[in-house]
C-alpha positions as CSV (number, residue, x, y, z in Angstrom):
1,X,2.3,25.2,-10.7
2,X,1.6,21.3,-10.6
3,X,5.2,20.0,-10.2
4,X,5.4,22.5,-7.0
5,X,2.0,21.1,-5.6
6,X,3.2,17.7,-6.2
7,X,6.3,18.6,-4.1
8,X,4.5,20.0,-1.5
9,X,2.1,17.3,-1.2
10,X,5.2,14.8,-1.1
11,X,6.8,16.7,1.8
12,X,3.6,16.6,3.7
13,X,3.2,12.8,3.3
14,X,6.7,12.7,4.5
15,X,6.3,14.8,7.6
16,X,2.8,13.2,8.8
17,X,4.6,9.9,8.4
18,X,7.5,10.7,10.6
19,X,5.1,12.3,13.0
20,X,3.1,9.1,12.6
21,X,6.1,6.7,13.2
22,X,8.0,8.1,15.8
23,X,5.0,9.1,17.6
24,X,4.0,5.4,17.9
25,X,8.0,4.8,19.0
26,X,7.8,7.5,21.7
27,X,4.0,6.0,23.1
28,X,2.5,9.3,22.2
29,X,-1.0,8.3,21.1
30,X,-2.3,12.1,20.3
31,X,0.0,12.1,17.6
32,X,-0.3,8.7,16.1
33,X,-4.3,9.6,16.0
34,X,-3.4,12.8,14.5
35,X,-1.1,11.9,11.5
36,X,-2.3,8.5,10.5
37,X,-5.4,9.8,9.1
38,X,-3.4,12.0,7.0
39,X,-1.5,9.9,5.1
40,X,-3.5,8.5,2.6
41,X,-5.2,11.3,1.5
42,X,-1.9,13.4,1.2
43,X,-0.6,10.2,-1.0
44,X,-3.8,10.3,-2.9
45,X,-3.9,13.8,-3.9
46,X,-0.2,13.5,-4.7
47,X,-1.1,10.7,-7.0
48,X,-3.8,12.9,-8.8
49,X,-2.0,16.1,-9.1
50,X,0.8,13.9,-10.9
51,X,-1.8,12.5,-13.1
52,X,-1.9,9.1,-12.0
53,X,-4.8,6.6,-12.9
54,X,-7.9,6.5,-11.1
55,X,-7.6,3.2,-10.0
56,X,-4.5,4.4,-7.8
57,X,-6.2,6.8,-6.7
58,X,-9.3,4.7,-5.5
59,X,-7.0,2.4,-4.3
60,X,-5.3,4.6,-1.8
61,X,-8.5,6.3,-0.6
62,X,-9.7,2.6,0.5
63,X,-6.8,2.3,2.0
64,X,-7.2,5.5,3.7
65,X,-11.0,4.2,4.9
66,X,-9.5,0.8,6.1
67,X,-7.1,3.1,8.2
68,X,-9.9,4.6,9.9
69,X,-11.4,1.4,10.6
70,X,-8.5,-0.1,12.3
71,X,-7.9,2.7,14.8
72,X,-10.5,0.6,16.6
73,X,-10.2,-2.4,18.5
74,X,-13.5,-4.0,17.7
75,X,-13.8,-7.2,15.5
76,X,-16.4,-5.5,13.5
77,X,-14.5,-2.8,12.6
78,X,-11.4,-4.9,11.9
79,X,-13.5,-6.6,9.6
80,X,-14.6,-3.1,7.6
81,X,-10.8,-2.4,7.4
82,X,-10.1,-5.8,6.2
83,X,-12.9,-5.1,3.7
84,X,-11.8,-1.9,2.6
85,X,-8.1,-2.8,2.0
86,X,-9.3,-5.6,-0.2
87,X,-11.1,-3.7,-2.3
88,X,-7.8,-1.4,-2.8
89,X,-6.0,-4.5,-3.6
90,X,-8.6,-5.2,-6.4
91,X,-8.1,-1.5,-7.8
92,X,-4.4,-2.1,-7.7
93,X,-4.8,-5.9,-9.5
94,X,-6.7,-4.6,-12.1
95,X,-4.2,-1.6,-12.6
96,X,-1.4,-4.1,-12.6
97,X,-3.2,-6.1,-15.2
98,X,-2.8,-3.2,-17.8
99,X,1.1,-3.8,-18.0
100,X,2.5,-6.9,-20.2
101,X,5.7,-6.9,-18.5
102,X,6.2,-10.9,-17.9
103,X,7.0,-12.3,-14.6
104,X,9.0,-15.0,-13.5
105,X,7.7,-18.5,-12.5
106,X,10.3,-18.9,-9.5
107,X,8.8,-15.6,-8.0
108,X,5.1,-16.8,-8.5
109,X,5.8,-20.3,-6.5
110,X,7.7,-18.2,-3.8
111,X,4.7,-16.2,-3.4
112,X,2.4,-19.2,-3.2
113,X,4.8,-20.8,-0.7
114,X,4.6,-17.9,1.8
115,X,0.8,-17.4,1.4
116,X,0.2,-21.3,2.2
117,X,2.4,-21.0,4.9
118,X,1.0,-18.1,6.5
119,X,-2.3,-19.5,6.4
120,X,-1.9,-22.9,7.5
121,X,0.4,-21.5,10.2
122,X,-2.0,-18.9,11.4
123,X,-5.4,-20.5,10.9
124,X,-5.5,-22.4,14.3
125,X,-4.8,-19.1,16.4
126,X,-7.1,-17.1,14.9
127,X,-10.4,-16.4,16.2
128,X,-13.2,-18.5,14.5
129,X,-15.1,-15.7,13.2
130,X,-11.8,-14.3,11.3
131,X,-10.3,-17.2,9.8
132,X,-12.0,-17.7,6.5
133,X,-12.0,-13.5,6.1
134,X,-8.1,-13.7,6.8
135,X,-7.6,-16.6,4.7
136,X,-9.6,-14.7,1.6
137,X,-7.8,-11.2,2.2
138,X,-4.6,-12.9,2.6
139,X,-5.0,-14.6,-1.1
140,X,-5.7,-11.3,-2.6
141,X,-2.9,-9.5,-0.7
142,X,-0.6,-12.1,-2.2
143,X,-1.9,-11.6,-5.6
144,X,-1.4,-7.6,-5.5
145,X,2.0,-8.0,-4.1
146,X,2.9,-10.5,-7.1
147,X,1.2,-8.6,-9.4
148,X,3.1,-5.3,-8.3
149,X,6.4,-6.9,-9.4
150,X,5.0,-6.4,-13.2
151,X,5.9,-2.7,-12.8
152,X,9.8,-3.1,-11.8
153,X,11.8,-3.8,-8.7
154,X,10.0,-0.3,-6.6
155,X,6.4,-1.2,-7.0
156,X,7.3,-5.2,-6.3
157,X,9.5,-3.9,-3.1
158,X,6.3,-2.0,-2.2
159,X,3.8,-5.2,-2.4
160,X,6.2,-7.0,-0.6
161,X,6.5,-4.5,2.5
162,X,2.5,-4.2,2.4
163,X,2.7,-8.0,2.8
164,X,4.9,-7.9,5.4
165,X,3.3,-5.0,7.3
166,X,-0.2,-6.8,7.3
167,X,1.4,-10.1,8.3
168,X,2.2,-8.4,11.5
169,X,-1.1,-7.7,12.0
170,X,-2.3,-11.2,11.1
171,X,0.2,-12.6,13.6
172,X,-0.9,-10.1,16.5
173,X,-4.8,-11.0,15.8
174,X,-3.4,-14.8,16.4
175,X,-1.5,-13.3,19.6
176,X,1.7,-14.6,18.3
177,X,5.1,-13.0,20.3
178,X,5.5,-9.7,18.7
179,X,8.3,-7.6,18.0
180,X,9.0,-4.4,20.2
181,X,6.9,-1.6,19.2
182,X,5.2,-3.6,16.6
183,X,2.6,-0.9,15.7
184,X,5.8,1.3,14.8
185,X,7.0,-1.4,12.1
186,X,3.5,-2.0,11.1
187,X,2.8,1.6,10.2
188,X,6.6,2.3,8.7
189,X,6.2,-0.5,6.4
190,X,2.7,0.4,5.6
191,X,3.5,3.8,4.6
192,X,6.7,3.0,2.4
193,X,4.9,0.4,1.0
194,X,2.1,2.5,-0.5
195,X,4.5,5.3,-1.5
196,X,6.3,2.8,-3.4
197,X,3.5,1.5,-5.0
198,X,2.4,5.0,-6.1
199,X,6.0,5.8,-7.4
200,X,6.1,2.5,-9.0
201,X,2.7,3.4,-10.8
202,X,3.8,6.9,-11.6
203,X,7.4,6.1,-12.9
204,X,6.4,4.4,-16.5
205,X,3.9,6.9,-16.8
206,X,6.4,9.7,-16.4
207,X,8.7,7.9,-19.0
208,X,5.7,7.7,-21.5
209,X,5.0,11.1,-21.2
210,X,8.3,13.1,-21.7
211,X,8.9,12.0,-25.1
212,X,5.4,13.5,-25.9
213,X,6.7,16.7,-24.1
214,X,9.9,16.8,-25.8
215,X,7.9,16.5,-29.2
216,X,4.9,19.4,-28.4
217,X,8.1,21.6,-27.4
218,X,9.7,20.8,-30.6
219,X,6.7,21.3,-32.8
220,X,6.0,24.6,-30.6
221,X,9.5,26.2,-31.5
222,X,9.6,24.8,-35.2
223,X,9.1,28.1,-37.5
């Protein structure tokens, strides 16, 4: 039952994502307003059904709170959304620290360079009240993206896409020129990022459980 339920939830997440991004591409606001709040709960339940860590589920639910807050254009809602995502990044960071994979120094240097460049370039164009919060959030986001590389390329790509998605949001807040249909690209990269982070966390868990399951099956069939 659990594998079947997990597949149903994953298909539902994929369909909700498709409805959301296609609605944004078509300028159909109602579809976006309906689909966006469904994304992270579906992914969180999927992660829970697959036996994902509580910190992973918490990170996704905090992302959901951020999604809801950012559906408003008010500055206080933006700060609430940013705080929710920041708390989610802390959950991811704690989760990633439990792995022992060594990361490369050049990758750390690349992420630090991107962080410094973004903050320096965005700072003068951000509203005064958002400069410090955005800088602090950017630090957490970059740490999360770099930390995701500890789990391998799948989670690493997820962290990088999360950083790209939030950078697109920040450039909009700074009134920089935007890509055509920027909201489409923001949601596409965000949904892909969260999905890849989930897969990156669950994959090593599945690899560790497989030998135990095989051993248990062997023991049960031994006369």
